[in-house]
C-alpha positions, -999 to 999 in steps of 0.1 A, spaced: 0 2 -3 12 36 -10 28 61 22 11 89 3 -22 74 1 -23 60 35 -6 92 51 -44 107 40 -62 110 79 -89 94 61 -77 64 43 -55 62 76 -81 53 96 -96 36 71 -63 15 73 -65 9 106 -101 1 107 -92 -28 82 -77 -41 110 -101 -53 129 -124 -80 118 -164 -60 116 -185 -88 101 -225 -83 108 -233 -89 144 -199 -91 148 -187 -53 157 -179 -58 193 -145 -56 188 -148 -25 165 -171 -12 183 -151 -10 221 -117 -3 200 -136 32 184 -153 40 217 -113 34 233 -100 56 208 -128 83 215 -120 77 243 -81 83 244 -92 123 232 -113 130 261 -149 131 235 -188 121 251 -191 84 238 -222 59 246 -220 22 235 -253 8 244 -259 -31 245 -253 -44 214 -230 -21 202 -235 15 189 -223 40 198 -228 77 198 -201 103 206 -199 138 211 -176 167 203 -188 201 213 -186 235 185 -154 247 176 -148 282 191 -172 309 175 -197 281 163 -214 270 197 -249 287 189 -255 269 156 -272 242 153 -264 200 161 -251 181 136 -255 145 136 -229 124 110 -241 88 108 -220 57 94 -220 19 96 -194 0 111 -200 -35 100 -196 -51 66 -204 -83 43 -181 -106 39 -177 -119 5 -145 -138 -9 -134 -155 -38 -137 -191 -35 -102 -197 -37 -92 -174 -2 -85 -182 27 -93 -153 39 -112 -162 79 -134 -126 85 -139 -142 117 -99 -132 127 -82 -116 101 -76 -84 85 -81 -73 56 -48 -65 34 -54 -27 18 -39 -27 -22 -36 5 -45 -23 3 -79 -27 42 -83 -59 48 -86 -85 25 -68 -80 8 -35 -94 -28 -30 -86 -60 -6 -55 -75 -11 -70 -108 0 -100 -120 -31 -125 -105 0 -149 -75 6 -129 -45 14 -153 -32 35 -152 2 22 -193 3 24 -195 15 55 -156 20 69 -147 49 45 -185 66 59 -169 53 94 -133 70 82 -143 103 79 -156 108 107 -136 101 133 -112 121 109 -136 148 114 -136 133 151 -102 139 159 -95 175 142 -93 200 165 -81 228 138 -122 226 119 -150 246 117 -182 231 130 -211 228 155 -222 207 179 -215 171 165 -233 143 173 -222 114 161 -238 78 149 -223 44 146 -247 19 141 -245 -19 139 -259 -49 121 -270 -25 89 -257 -55 60 -279 -78 84 -305 -72 103 -309 -33 103 -308 -39 141 -285 -8 151 -303 19 132 -335 8 144 -329 4 181 -305 33 187 -314 56 215 -308 90 202 -323 103 232 -298 122 244 -284 137 202 -308 176 198 -294 178 166 -322 184 135 -296 182 108 -281 146 97 -255 140 71 -255 100 61 -219 87 49 -230 56 34 -231 68 -4 -212 56 -34 -208 84 -61 -193 117 -54 -213 131 -76 -246 123 -60 -263 137 -32 -286 111 -23 -323 123 -13 -345 91 -1 -341 55 -3 -359 25 -3 -377 2 25 -376 -33 25 -378 -70 39 -359 -103 43 -383 -128 24 -377 -168 35 -399 -195 11 -398 -224 20 -410 -253 3 -413 -294 9 -394 -316 -21 -400 -354 -29 -368 -381 -39 -378 -410 -62 -372 -438 -41 -341 -454 -53 -314 -441 -80 -330 -448 -117 -309 -473 -133 -281 -465 -163 -272 -430 -151 -240 -413 -141 -250 -382 -114 -223 -351 -118 -215 -319 -101 -226 -282 -123 -209 -255 -109 -217 -224 -136 -192 -198 -122 -181 -166 -136 -206 -137 -131 -206 -101 -114 -225 -103 -83 -232 -68 -67 -257 -47 -50 -291 -61 -46 -300 -27 -48 -276 -9 -62 -266 -32 -91 -301 -50 -101 -304 -26 -130 -269 -33 -149 -282 -70 -161 -254 -85 -146 -273 -120 -144 -282 -139 -116 -267 -174 -110 -296 -193 -97 -315 -181 -122 -298 -192 -149 -277 -228 -137 -319 -237 -134 -321 -231 -175 -292 -255 -177 -309 -281 -152 -341 -282 -173 -329 -299 -201 -352 -329 -200 -321 -357 -207 -311 -346 -171 -322 -359 -137 -321 -332 -100 -305 -346 -70 -298 -313 -50 -290 -271 -56 -272 -248 -42 -266 -209 -43 -260 -172 -37 -241 -169 -3 -264 -134 14 -295 -122 0 -280 -88 -4 -255 -95 -28 -266 -109 -65 -254 -148 -67 -222 -149 -84 -224 -191 -86 -249 -218 -81 -243 -256 -86 -259 -291 -89 -261 -327 -87 -271 -346 -115 -281 -375 -134 -272 -384 -168 -275 -413 -185 -238 -399 -207 -210 -378 -196 -213 -368 -237 -254 -361 -228 -242 -340 -195 -209 -321 -216 -236 -320 -246 -260 -296 -221 -226 -281 -204 -216 -267 -233 -253 -252 -254 -262 -236 -220 -226 -222 -216 -227 -210 -250 -261 -191 -252 -252 -176 -213 -223 -162 -227 -234 -144 -255 -258 -132 -236 -241 -116 -212 -206 -112 -231 -205 -81 -217 -217 -80 -180 -197 -120 -177 -175 -127 -202 -152 -156 -180 -192 -174 -172 -184 -207 -166 -197 -245 -166 -174 -267 -150 -189 -307 -151 -170 -327 -127 -176 -363 -111 -201 -370 -85 -215 -392 -57 -248 -406 -72 -282 -402 -54 -315 -398 -52 -334 -376 -74 -359 -355 -72 -395 -361 -81 -404 -350 -123 -433 -330 -99 -407 -319 -73 -387 -306 -93 -415 -286 -118 -422 -269 -90 -394 -263 -79 -387 -245 -114 -416 -230 -108 -405 -218 -74 -382 -203 -90 -389 -189 -125 -424 -173 -104 -407 -155 -76 -404 -123 -79 -367 -118 -93 -347 -86 -105 -366 -55 -115 -401 -52 -110 -417 -18 -117 -399 16 -125 -403 49 -104 -426 70 -121 -410 102 -111 -376 101 -115 -364 88 -143 -337 53 -150 -346 52 -113 -355 14 -100 -386 18 -73 -398 -20 -63 -377 -52 -71 -366 -85 -51 -335 -105 -54 -332 -145 -51 -299 -136 -29 -296 -176 -17 -314 -213 -31 -306 -246 -6 -325 -279 -15 -310 -294 21 -332 -316 38 -354 -324 9 -366 -285 14 -367 -261 -8 -355 -226 6 -355 -198 -13 -338 -164 5 -344 -126 -11 -343 -88 -3 -371 -74 -13 -371 -36 -13 -390 -1 -25 -389 30 -22 -428 28 -10 -440 12 17 -471 6 -9 -444 -14 -29 -425 -31 -8 -462 -47 5 -475 -55 -36 -445 -70 -38 -445 -91 -5 -486 -96 -15 -470 -111 -50 -446 -140 -28 -478 -147 -7 -493 -157 -36 -468 -180 -49 -465 -195 -21 -500 -209 -21 -506 -219 -57 -470 -245 -50 -479 -248 -10 -452 -231 5 -446 -216 37 -431 -176 35 -416 -157 73 -405 -124 67 -374 -104 81 -356 -78 92 -378 -57 78 -368 -18 83 -386 15 65 -381 42 38 -367 70 36 -390 93 15 -381 127 0 -391 157 18 -401 190 2 -376 211 22 -343 208 28 -313 236 45 -289 207 35 -296 191 -1 -292 232 -16 -261 239 2 -247 202 -10 -248 209 -40 -236 246 -40 -204 232 -18 -192 206 -43 -202 232 -75 -179 254 -57 -149 230 -43 -151 209 -76 -169 226 -107 -194 201 -115 -229 191 -97 -237 169 -79 -276 149 -91 -300 150 -69 -316 115 -61 -331 83 -42 -317 54 -39 -324 20 -49 -311 5 -12 -318 4 21 -298 34 40 -306 41 75 -315 75 74 -354 64 69 -349 47 108 -337 81 123 -364 103 102 -391 83 126 -372 91 153 -367 125 145 -400 136 119 -391 167 102 -349 161 107 -335 172 75 -316 140 58 -288 138 26 -262 105 28 -232 112 8 -202 94 1 -168 92 -26 -164 70 -56 -169 29 -45 -169 0 -67 -189 -37 -68 -201 -31 -33 -204 -69 -16 -184 -83 -37 -149 -92 -37 -141 -66 -68 -150 -41 -42 -134 -9 -42 -132 31 -40 -107 58 -52 -84 75 -33 -91 104 -46 -125 107 -45 -123 96 -15 -100 132 -8 -127 151 -19 -157 131 -4 -135 145 27 -131 177 19 -171 182 8 -180 170 45 -152 194 63 -165 224 39 -203 210 42 -202 213 85 -176 250 78 -210 267 64 -232 251 90 
């Protein structure tokens, strides 16, 4: 890692943060570290029972009478890695690599810039006593990538701020003014198997790889393909009998890989099916997934699903909402609602699909939920919904929005585009806790969230930090 890059205050703190494992649900160690860091600087800090943090810093001289500002970021990260990576997210640090423009993980893992850069930026503000700013209230939350339990339960009774800057966006030229709500969904359906392995069939392991994956909200419109849906198309070949199917690792990530155990009458038949499917998929995704591959290996035979059970499995995957449901009728080019089948398994003779439903309005989230419920009724399945979060709906009046866009123009000569984000941010919970609060979200250029290709542009981190400092100075 280039030492000059590490000298930047935000990137230096991000590198320190990256030394501490911080998978969602396992944030105690990193929360304790930040708490100790704040106490060493004589900052007022409060830590709750699930490791949320509230840190306060007095106003700089001359700003004592200015209204307080709340900054917010989450300290957890999505933990995804390449198949060949030996990284252990429970104990290994994230090693950073810099190619002259982008910072990424050196070990084939997610980087944690989502939302470690936001955390580091807030810490850098807290650490610099030369800056001009109003009273600061910083909230670091946990479990944003899984349950939103941090933002949902954090008690801000002692925070007076009615202006909030969320630090969890991925494009320095965009100002986020709203975000979607959503819910996790777990769809389960019983499966039946044939009484025995049919004579004359051999078993094969199929693995579909090479898709880009990405964030199930922010990348859902990029046409990268869902490995689960693609693999099903191969499995529907009439010469195959399906034993099992698994794919995906996180409902918040578009699946990059999926695999199955199948029976075929010969290796020649199996190879033919795989090659034909691979040729079709590579043509359809020539730009988004040029390295797409279908790998065939011998496997141990087992009784396949009955024809009726596989028919229902295929119907579930095909009819379950997956991808864009509808576009936003008010903001051109914006996805309004979507669903992402992030995980599939057939363990224990039960089909399980786990997905993430998103919508700009609670009404459109509820509409997708109803679609899933109808499908479950038709197929004799059950659905469990979990980790719901509320939308952050656009508010007509805001002091922060014009301040941010004007400041960006003054600093960098460009325009910030205002848009609502098709991803869940924690802002909706704070809007509920503090009705009337003025909210914006900003961040540096980051790409490929929730995948091992995740990266952040170093120069953009500098721009993001300069913008944040100047907004605070003007407040």
